[in-house]
C-alpha positions as CSV (number, residue, x, y, z in Angstrom):
1,M,127.7,91.7,124.5
2,T,125.3,88.8,125.1
3,S,122.3,89.4,127.5
4,R,121.5,87.0,130.1
5,W,118.3,88.6,130.0
6,L,117.3,87.2,126.9
7,N,114.0,84.7,127.1
8,P,113.4,85.6,130.6
9,S,112.0,83.4,132.9
10,P,108.6,84.2,134.7
11,S,110.0,86.0,137.5
12,Q,111.7,88.3,135.0
13,S,108.9,88.7,132.2
14,G,106.6,90.7,134.6
15,T,103.7,88.5,133.8
16,V,103.2,86.9,137.3
17,L,101.8,89.0,140.0
18,D,103.3,87.4,143.0
19,P,105.3,89.2,145.7
20,E,108.2,86.4,145.8
21,H,108.6,86.9,141.8
22,Q,108.5,90.6,142.5
23,G,111.4,90.4,145.0
24,R,113.4,88.1,142.5
25,Q,112.7,90.8,139.6
26,R,114.3,93.6,142.0
27,K,117.2,91.5,142.9
28,D,117.7,90.6,139.1
29,L,117.4,94.4,138.0
30,A,120.2,95.3,140.6
31,E,122.5,92.6,139.7
32,A,122.3,93.6,136.1
33,L,122.8,97.1,136.6
34,R,126.0,96.4,138.6
35,S,127.4,93.7,136.3
36,L,126.9,96.2,133.4
37,R,128.8,99.0,135.2
38,L,131.6,96.6,136.2
39,A,132.0,95.7,132.3
40,S,132.2,99.1,131.4
41,G,135.0,99.9,133.7
42,L,133.2,102.7,135.2
43,S,133.5,103.5,139.1
44,G,130.2,104.2,140.8
45,S,131.3,107.7,141.3
46,R,132.0,108.3,137.5
47,L,128.8,106.7,136.8
48,A,126.7,108.8,139.2
49,V,128.4,112.0,137.5
50,R,127.4,110.8,134.0
51,C,123.8,110.2,135.3
52,Q,123.4,113.3,137.4
53,M,122.9,111.1,140.5
54,S,124.5,110.6,143.9
55,Q,127.2,108.0,144.2
56,A,125.1,106.7,147.3
57,K,121.9,106.3,145.1
58,I,123.9,104.4,142.8
59,S,125.3,102.1,145.6
60,R,121.7,101.6,146.8
61,I,120.3,100.7,143.4
62,E,123.3,98.4,142.9
63,T,122.9,96.5,146.4
64,G,119.0,96.6,145.8
65,N,118.4,98.7,148.7
66,T,116.7,101.3,146.3
67,L,114.3,100.4,143.6
68,P,115.1,102.7,140.5
69,S,112.5,104.3,138.5
70,V,112.2,103.3,134.7
71,I,113.5,106.9,134.3
72,D,116.7,106.3,136.6
73,V,117.4,102.8,134.5
74,E,117.0,104.7,131.1
75,R,119.7,107.1,132.4
76,I,122.1,104.5,133.8
77,L,121.9,102.6,130.7
78,A,122.7,105.4,128.4
79,A,125.6,106.3,130.6
80,L,126.9,102.9,130.1
81,D,126.1,103.1,126.4
82,V,124.2,99.6,126.6
83,P,123.4,97.8,123.4
84,E,119.8,98.5,122.2
85,E,118.6,94.8,122.6
86,V,119.9,94.5,126.3
87,A,118.5,97.9,127.3
88,R,115.1,96.9,126.1
89,E,115.1,93.9,128.1
90,L,116.2,95.7,131.3
91,L,113.7,98.5,130.6
92,E,111.1,95.8,130.5
93,L,112.5,94.4,133.8
94,A,112.5,97.5,135.3
95,R,108.7,98.6,134.7
96,A,107.7,94.9,136.0
97,A,109.9,95.5,139.4
98,N,108.1,98.9,139.7
99,M,104.7,97.2,139.7
100,D,103.5,96.0,143.1
101,Y,101.0,93.3,144.1
102,K,99.2,92.9,147.4
103,A,96.8,90.3,148.0
104,W,93.9,91.1,150.5
105,R,94.4,87.9,152.6
106,A,98.4,89.6,153.5
107,Y,96.5,92.9,154.6
108,A,94.0,90.9,156.4
109,R,96.9,88.9,158.4
110,L,98.3,92.3,159.4
111,G,94.6,93.8,160.1
112,L,92.7,95.6,157.4
113,H,92.9,98.5,159.8
114,Q,96.6,98.7,158.6
115,K,95.4,99.4,154.9
116,Q,93.4,102.3,156.1
117,A,96.5,103.8,157.9
118,E,98.7,103.2,154.5
119,L,95.6,104.8,152.5
120,K,95.8,107.9,155.0
121,A,99.7,108.4,154.6
122,L,99.1,108.2,150.7
123,E,96.5,110.8,150.7
124,E,98.4,113.0,153.3
125,S,101.2,112.9,150.8
126,S,99.3,113.9,147.5
127,T,97.5,117.0,146.3
128,L,95.0,115.5,143.8
129,M,93.4,112.2,143.9
130,R,91.3,111.0,141.2
131,H,89.3,108.1,141.9
132,F,87.5,105.9,139.1
133,L,84.9,103.7,140.6
134,P,82.8,101.5,138.2
135,A,81.3,99.2,141.0
136,I,81.2,101.0,144.4
137,P,82.0,104.2,146.3
138,T,85.4,104.3,147.8
139,G,85.8,104.4,151.6
140,L,86.5,108.0,151.9
141,L,82.7,108.4,150.6
142,H,80.9,105.7,153.2
143,V,78.3,106.3,155.7
144,S,79.4,103.9,158.7
145,E,76.3,101.4,157.9
146,Y,77.3,101.1,154.3
147,A,81.1,100.7,155.1
148,A,80.0,97.6,157.5
149,A,78.1,96.1,154.9
150,T,80.9,96.2,152.5
151,L,83.3,94.8,154.6
152,R,81.3,91.6,155.7
153,P,82.7,88.7,153.7
154,G,80.9,87.6,150.7
155,V,82.3,84.1,150.1
156,R,83.6,81.6,152.5
157,S,87.1,82.2,151.2
158,E,87.4,85.6,152.1
159,P,89.4,86.5,155.0
160,A,87.9,87.3,158.5
161,R,87.7,91.1,159.4
162,D,87.5,93.0,162.5
163,V,84.8,95.3,160.7
164,A,84.1,97.7,163.5
165,R,87.7,98.7,163.9
166,V,88.1,99.0,160.0
167,V,84.7,101.1,159.8
168,R,86.3,103.4,162.5
169,A,89.6,103.8,160.5
170,R,87.6,104.9,157.5
171,M,85.4,107.3,158.9
172,D,88.6,108.7,160.8
173,R,90.1,108.9,157.1
174,Q,87.2,111.3,156.1
175,A,88.6,114.1,157.8
176,I,91.0,114.8,155.1
177,L,88.0,115.6,152.8
178,D,88.0,118.9,154.8
179,D,91.6,119.6,153.9
180,L,91.3,122.5,151.1
181,R,94.9,122.0,150.3
182,R,93.8,118.6,148.2
183,R,91.5,118.1,145.7
184,F,89.5,114.7,145.1
185,V,87.9,113.9,142.0
186,F,85.1,110.8,142.4
187,L,83.9,109.5,139.1
188,M,81.3,106.7,139.5
189,T,79.2,104.9,137.2
190,E,75.3,105.0,137.8
191,Q,75.8,101.1,138.6
192,A,78.1,102.0,141.6
193,I,75.4,104.0,143.0
194,R,72.7,101.6,142.2
195,W,74.4,98.3,143.4
196,R,72.4,96.9,146.3
197,R,75.3,96.2,148.7
198,A,72.9,97.1,151.9
199,P,69.4,97.6,152.9
200,A,67.2,100.0,151.1
201,E,67.3,102.5,154.2
202,V,71.3,102.3,154.1
203,M,71.5,102.8,150.3
204,A,69.4,105.8,150.6
205,A,71.6,107.2,153.3
206,Q,74.6,106.7,151.3
207,A,73.5,108.2,148.2
208,T,72.2,111.3,150.4
209,H,75.6,111.5,152.0
210,L,77.2,111.3,148.4
211,A,75.1,114.4,147.5
212,Q,76.1,116.4,150.5
213,V,79.8,115.7,150.0
214,S,79.6,116.9,146.6
215,E,79.0,120.2,148.0
216,K,82.5,120.4,149.4
217,A,84.3,123.2,147.7
218,N,87.6,120.5,147.1
219,V,85.5,117.6,145.9
220,D,83.8,117.0,142.5
221,I,81.5,113.8,142.4
222,A,80.7,112.9,138.7
223,I,78.4,110.0,137.6
224,I,78.3,108.4,134.0
225,P,74.6,107.5,133.4
226,Q,73.9,104.1,132.1
227,T,72.0,105.7,129.1
228,V,75.1,107.4,127.8
229,Q,77.2,105.6,125.1
230,V,80.8,105.8,126.3
231,P,83.6,104.0,123.9
232,A,85.5,102.1,126.8
233,T,84.8,99.5,129.1
234,P,85.0,100.4,133.0
235,M,86.9,97.3,134.1
236,N,88.6,98.2,137.2
237,I,88.6,100.6,140.2
238,F,91.5,102.8,140.2
239,V,92.9,105.8,141.9
240,I,95.5,108.1,140.5
241,Y,97.6,109.9,143.3
242,D,98.9,113.1,141.4
243,D,100.8,112.0,138.5
244,R,103.0,109.6,140.5
245,L,101.2,106.4,141.0
246,V,98.0,104.6,140.3
247,T,96.5,101.8,142.5
248,V,94.1,99.1,140.6
249,E,91.7,97.0,142.7
250,L,91.4,93.3,141.7
251,F,89.1,90.8,143.6
252,S,92.2,89.2,145.1
253,G,94.2,92.0,146.1
254,E,95.7,95.6,144.7
255,V,98.1,96.3,141.9
256,V,100.3,99.6,142.4
257,L,101.6,101.2,139.0
258,R,104.6,103.8,139.1
259,T,105.9,104.0,135.7
260,P,105.0,107.3,133.5
261,Q,103.5,105.4,131.0
262,D,101.2,103.6,133.4
263,V,100.3,106.6,135.0
264,G,99.7,108.5,131.9
265,Y,97.4,105.7,130.4
266,H,95.1,105.8,133.5
267,I,94.9,109.6,133.4
268,E,93.7,109.3,129.6
269,L,91.2,106.6,130.6
270,F,90.1,108.9,133.5
271,E,89.7,111.8,131.3
272,L,87.9,109.9,128.6
273,F,85.3,108.5,131.1
274,M,84.8,112.2,132.4
275,E,83.7,113.5,129.4
276,H,80.6,111.3,129.6
277,A,79.8,112.0,133.1
278,L,77.0,114.4,134.8
279,R,78.9,116.8,136.9
280,D,78.2,119.7,139.5
281,A,74.2,120.3,140.0
282,E,73.5,117.8,137.7
283,A,75.3,115.0,139.6
284,T,74.0,116.3,142.9
285,A,70.5,116.0,141.5
286,F,71.0,112.6,140.1
287,L,72.3,111.4,143.7
288,L,69.1,112.8,145.4
289,D,66.8,111.2,142.9
290,R,68.5,107.9,143.9
291,A,68.2,108.6,147.5
292,D,64.2,109.0,146.7
293,E,64.2,105.8,144.9
294,F,65.6,103.8,147.9
295,M,63.4,105.3,150.2
296,R,60.3,104.0,148.0
297,I,61.8,100.5,147.8
298,R,62.0,100.9,151.8
299,E,58.2,102.0,151.8
């Protein structure tokens, strides 16, 4: 069988983080799977039996109404006995299609408070959330004054924001930290605590608040000191929701990763960084010391 997926275009390669390209990737994947099934002579119902899926799911995948996971695609390709070279290319396409990118400008057009609602829904559907925060504490940990400071545009090209509305939404989200059915692990670098994103008195209040939150039974706050040698570089903020997806923050937007390989990789990274962090009472004491430092700067 000759593959039409050899030498893929940018829309198929997964190297371009662009919503339009991603839409084409998903369409290409759906069309390829349908074409392969038709070429095999199998009906949708027969393929569903072989894959142990419902016929309705096979139909939704082939029409592009449902994005199949990489595991779904592996099962379909195995059931169709697709040649190895073609299967390899389609699995790469599936991995690319399962990666979402959303620009902050797109969120800004809808209103950044909508992003807070999206995060709230994601948190409410998860039981373990692991935050890696090399640059700044996440919104779940902000005091209102610090949240407002982080939301003010830093460069002219940043989109305008309804700061007050987004701050309120962030504060509302924090109620989930009191839900003992969920566990939160916040792993920060010392740089994230020290970075002067607000006046000294606000920074002091923020560090004190972090220390207070660290006392919650279902919250772990860990700090990687600058004096510790770590065999990895903290390049991006990322959040792992259970073992099902990872969000990675960029200056321009956010990438969502869903493949088991990507999720597993970020879990390994998280665990590596955690091995070098202060935890429990040591982390709380570190935060209170930083709060005292900021208060002395204020004086």
